[in-house]
C-alpha positions in Angstrom: 12.7 -28.7 -42.9 15.2 -25.5 -42.4 19.2 -25.8 -41.9 18.6 -25.9 -38.0 17.2 -29.2 -38.7 19.7 -31.2 -40.4 21.4 -33.4 -39.9 18.0 -35.7 -40.4 19.0 -39.4 -39.5 16.4 -42.1 -40.0 17.3 -46.0 -40.0 14.5 -49.1 -40.0 15.0 -53.1 -40.0 13.7 -53.4 -43.5 12.7 -56.0 -45.4 14.9 -56.6 -49.2 14.5 -58.8 -51.9 17.1 -59.4 -54.5 16.4 -61.8 -57.4 19.8 -63.7 -57.6 20.9 -66.4 -59.9 19.7 -69.7 -58.2 23.8 -71.2 -58.6 24.8 -67.8 -56.6 22.3 -69.0 -53.5 24.9 -69.6 -50.8 23.0 -70.6 -47.4 22.5 -67.7 -45.0 25.0 -66.0 -46.9 23.6 -65.4 -50.3 19.6 -64.8 -49.8 16.8 -63.3 -52.3 14.9 -61.9 -49.4 16.7 -60.8 -46.4 16.5 -57.6 -43.6 19.7 -55.0 -43.9 19.7 -52.2 -41.0 19.5 -49.5 -43.3 19.4 -45.3 -43.0 19.5 -42.6 -44.5 21.3 -39.2 -43.4 20.2 -36.2 -44.6 23.2 -33.2 -44.4 24.2 -30.0 -45.8 27.8 -30.5 -47.5 29.8 -28.8 -44.6 28.2 -31.7 -42.9 29.2 -34.9 -44.7 33.0 -35.3 -43.3 31.7 -35.0 -39.4 28.6 -37.5 -40.8 30.6 -39.8 -42.1 34.0 -40.0 -39.2 30.3 -40.5 -37.2 29.4 -43.7 -39.3 33.1 -45.1 -39.2 32.6 -44.9 -35.6 30.0 -46.4 -35.3 31.1 -49.4 -37.2 34.2 -49.8 -35.7 32.1 -49.6 -32.4 29.9 -52.6 -33.1 32.9 -54.8 -34.5 34.6 -54.1 -32.0 32.4 -55.7 -29.5 31.7 -58.7 -31.8 35.6 -59.1 -32.1 36.2 -58.3 -36.0 38.7 -57.2 -37.9 37.8 -55.1 -40.8 39.3 -53.4 -44.1 38.2 -50.3 -45.1 38.3 -49.4 -49.1 36.8 -46.1 -51.0 35.3 -47.5 -54.0 35.5 -44.7 -56.4 33.4 -43.4 -60.2 32.5 -46.3 -62.1 32.6 -46.1 -66.1 28.4 -45.7 -65.9 27.7 -42.9 -63.1 25.3 -40.5 -62.9 25.5 -36.4 -62.5 28.5 -34.4 -63.6 31.6 -34.8 -62.8 32.8 -32.1 -60.0 29.7 -33.4 -58.0 31.5 -36.6 -58.3 34.8 -35.7 -57.2 33.8 -33.2 -54.7 32.2 -36.3 -53.1 35.2 -38.2 -53.5 37.0 -35.9 -51.3 34.6 -35.6 -48.8 35.6 -39.6 -48.0 39.0 -39.5 -48.6 38.8 -36.8 -45.8 37.0 -38.7 -43.4 38.4 -41.9 -43.9 42.2 -39.9 -43.3 41.1 -38.4 -40.4 39.4 -41.7 -38.9 42.2 -43.1 -38.7 42.3 -46.6 -39.6 44.4 -48.2 -42.8 42.1 -48.4 -45.8 42.3 -48.8 -50.0 41.4 -47.0 -52.8 38.8 -49.5 -55.4 38.8 -47.9 -58.2 35.4 -47.7 -60.8 33.4 -49.6 -58.1 31.1 -47.3 -56.4 27.2 -46.9 -56.9 26.4 -45.4 -59.7 24.4 -42.6 -57.6 27.8 -42.4 -55.8 31.3 -42.8 -54.7 31.0 -45.4 -51.1 33.1 -46.9 -47.9 33.1 -50.9 -48.0 33.3 -52.1 -45.0 34.8 -56.1 -45.5 35.0 -58.6 -42.8 36.1 -62.2 -42.5 34.9 -65.7 -40.8 36.8 -68.2 -39.7 37.6 -69.8 -43.3 39.6 -66.3 -44.2 36.3 -65.9 -46.8 35.8 -62.0 -47.0 32.5 -60.6 -46.8 31.0 -57.1 -47.3 28.6 -56.1 -44.3 28.7 -52.4 -43.5 28.8 -49.9 -46.2 28.6 -46.0 -46.1 27.3 -44.5 -49.4 27.3 -40.9 -50.5 24.2 -39.3 -52.4 24.0 -36.5 -54.3 21.6 -37.8 -57.4 18.5 -39.0 -55.4 18.4 -35.5 -53.6 18.5 -34.2 -56.8 15.9 -36.1 -58.5 13.6 -35.9 -56.0 14.1 -32.2 -55.5 14.6 -31.9 -52.0 15.4 -28.9 -50.4 15.6 -26.9 -47.1 15.3 -23.6 -46.1 18.9 -22.5 -46.2 19.9 -19.8 -42.9 19.3 -17.3 -45.6 15.3 -17.7 -45.4 14.9 -16.8 -49.1 17.4 -19.7 -50.5 16.4 -23.4 -50.8 19.2 -25.9 -50.9 19.8 -29.0 -51.5 20.6 -31.5 -49.4 23.4 -34.6 -49.3 22.2 -38.0 -48.6 24.0 -40.9 -46.9 23.0 -44.6 -47.0 24.9 -47.0 -44.5 24.3 -49.7 -42.6 25.9 -51.0 -40.0 25.3 -55.0 -40.0 24.5 -55.1 -43.9 22.1 -58.5 -44.4 21.2 -60.0 -40.4 21.3 -63.3 -42.3 24.9 -62.8 -44.0 26.0 -61.3 -40.3 24.3 -64.3 -38.9 26.0 -67.2 -40.5 29.7 -65.1 -40.3 28.9 -65.2 -36.6 28.0 -68.8 -36.5 31.8 -69.5 -37.9 33.6 -66.7 -36.1 32.5 -68.1 -32.6 32.7 -71.4 -33.9 29.2 -72.5 -32.4 30.4 -70.9 -28.4 28.9 -67.8 -28.6 29.6 -65.1 -26.0 27.1 -65.0 -22.8 25.2 -61.6 -24.2 24.8 -62.9 -27.8 23.8 -66.8 -26.2 20.7 -68.4 -26.9 22.2 -70.9 -24.4 23.2 -68.9 -21.3 23.0 -70.9 -18.5 21.1 -74.0 -17.8 20.2 -76.1 -14.3 21.2 -79.7 -13.9 19.3 -81.0 -10.5 21.7 -84.0 -9.3 18.7 -86.0 -8.3 14.6 -86.0 -8.7 14.4 -84.6 -4.9 16.5 -81.5 -6.4 13.9 -81.1 -9.2 11.4 -78.7 -7.4 14.5 -76.1 -6.8 15.7 -76.5 -9.7 12.4 -75.0 -11.0 12.9 -72.4 -8.8 16.2 -71.1 -10.1 15.5 -71.7 -13.7 11.9 -69.2 -12.8 14.5 -66.8 -10.8 17.3 -66.6 -13.4 14.1 -66.1 -16.4 12.2 -63.6 -14.1 15.4 -61.9 -14.7 15.4 -61.8 -18.5 17.4 -64.8 -19.0 17.6 -67.4 -21.8 17.9 -70.6 -18.9 16.7 -73.9 -19.3 16.4 -76.6 -16.9 17.4 -80.8 -16.9 14.2 -82.9 -15.4 15.2 -86.0 -16.8 15.3 -88.9 -15.0 18.6 -90.6 -14.5 18.0 -93.8 -13.4 16.3 -95.0 -16.8 18.1 -93.9 -19.6 16.2 -95.1 -22.3 12.8 -93.9 -20.9 11.6 -90.4 -23.1 13.0 -87.4 -21.3 11.7 -84.5 -20.0 13.5 -80.9 -21.0 12.1 -77.9 -19.8 13.3 -75.1 -21.9 12.0 -71.5 -20.3 12.4 -69.2 -23.5 12.4 -70.9 -27.3 13.7 -68.1 -29.9 13.8 -68.8 -33.6 17.8 -68.2 -33.1 18.1 -71.8 -31.7 16.4 -73.8 -34.8 19.8 -72.0 -36.9 21.7 -72.6 -34.1 21.1 -76.3 -32.7 20.8 -78.7 -35.7 21.8 -81.8 -34.4 18.5 -81.0 -32.3 14.8 -82.1 -33.3 13.7 -78.1 -32.8 9.7 -77.2 -33.5 9.6 -73.4 -33.5 7.7 -72.1 -31.0 7.2 -75.1 -28.4 8.7 -74.3 -24.7 8.8 -77.9 -23.6 9.9 -80.9 -26.0 11.7 -84.1 -24.8 16.5 -83.7 -24.7 18.5 -85.6 -22.2 20.9 -83.5 -21.0 23.8 -84.5 -18.4 26.6 -81.8 -17.6 28.8 -83.0 -20.3 26.3 -83.1 -22.9 25.5 -79.4 -21.2 29.0 -78.6 -22.3 28.4 -79.7 -25.7 25.7 -78.0 -26.7 27.8 -74.6 -25.5 25.7 -73.7 -22.4 27.1 -70.6 -21.0 27.0 -71.5 -17.5 25.7 -74.6 -16.1 23.9 -74.7 -12.5 24.6 -77.5 -10.3 21.7 -78.1 -7.7 21.6 -80.6 -5.2 20.0 -80.9 -1.6 23.1 -79.1 -0.4 22.4 -76.1 -2.6 18.6 -76.2 -1.8 18.7 -75.6 1.5 21.8 -72.9 1.0 19.9 -71.1 -1.8 23.2 -71.9 -3.6 24.0 -73.1 -6.8 27.4 -74.8 -7.9 28.1 -72.3 -11.1 30.4 -74.7 -14.1 31.5 -71.8 -16.8 31.7 -73.4 -20.8 35.4 -74.3 -21.4 36.5 -74.0 -17.4 36.9 -77.2 -15.8 36.5 -75.2 -12.1 33.4 -74.4 -10.2 32.1 -72.6 -7.2 28.4 -72.1 -5.2 27.2 -69.0 -5.9 23.6 -67.4 -4.0 21.2 -66.8 -6.7 21.6 -63.0 -6.3 25.3 -63.0 -6.9 25.1 -64.5 -10.3 22.6 -62.7 -11.4 24.7 -60.1 -10.7 27.7 -61.8 -12.6 25.0 -62.2 -15.6 24.4 -58.5 -15.4 28.3 -57.7 -15.1 28.9 -60.1 -18.8 25.8 -58.3 -19.7 27.0 -55.1 -20.0 30.6 -55.7 -20.9 29.5 -57.8 -23.6 31.3 -60.8 -22.8 
């Protein structure tokens, strides 16, 4: 590569393995096999500050959407390290400058850096005020040297060594998922929810229209269920048609007996039960709604409801999705 091609940014959701002691394993927060949104940025020394600041802004953007508050710590040279002291001091100075320009409060964590370079650790707290490290940003002068990496400098006769930045925004996806479960207390925002809407017909006569509404919403790309329970016979096996089933529901709905990959399974869901199941929108339809082409919309945790056309409802869904609400 030539100098004009830098920075070079490569990212992937790779599978990682860590041989944790069995006593250290904790639910989804500490596992032996996990996914991480890893990225490596190869840049020139003069580009370090801008690239680090860009990663910090990316982290801030993502965590503001989740509603997280977070802490920043600069972890410096450990007792055992690779490379020379001058390189470490230069790397720590670059991260310090980027943190100061970022403008958020930060602390120094003496001696807790990786053996190959200093790093910025970002920790978030769950509902129980437990702190977890999720995002990370690490500066590495050592691996490019060990792999003998180089790029053509502005003077074409000269080859220079790039700097590598390791970064993760979510960190372990499994750990982030566990923290989000605690953070939202099971009440997922619409844009992230596996239960965005459910259609509840008031009688058997309204079921065909309820299925039409379900199909319309499903084709628009949303997660939607429909309750086709026979309310007159409470002990009769129920029929609950699920339009889109995902793995996330297995974790999210531990009180249900779900089988992954099945799109139709038994469950009775009244309006009240749909509220307890934390559906974001409960759409009640009867003969009047079928005639007018509308739905009666109830929003989770709100007592009032209103009638909307399918088109207006989908527009409302889109607005919430785009606003990450």
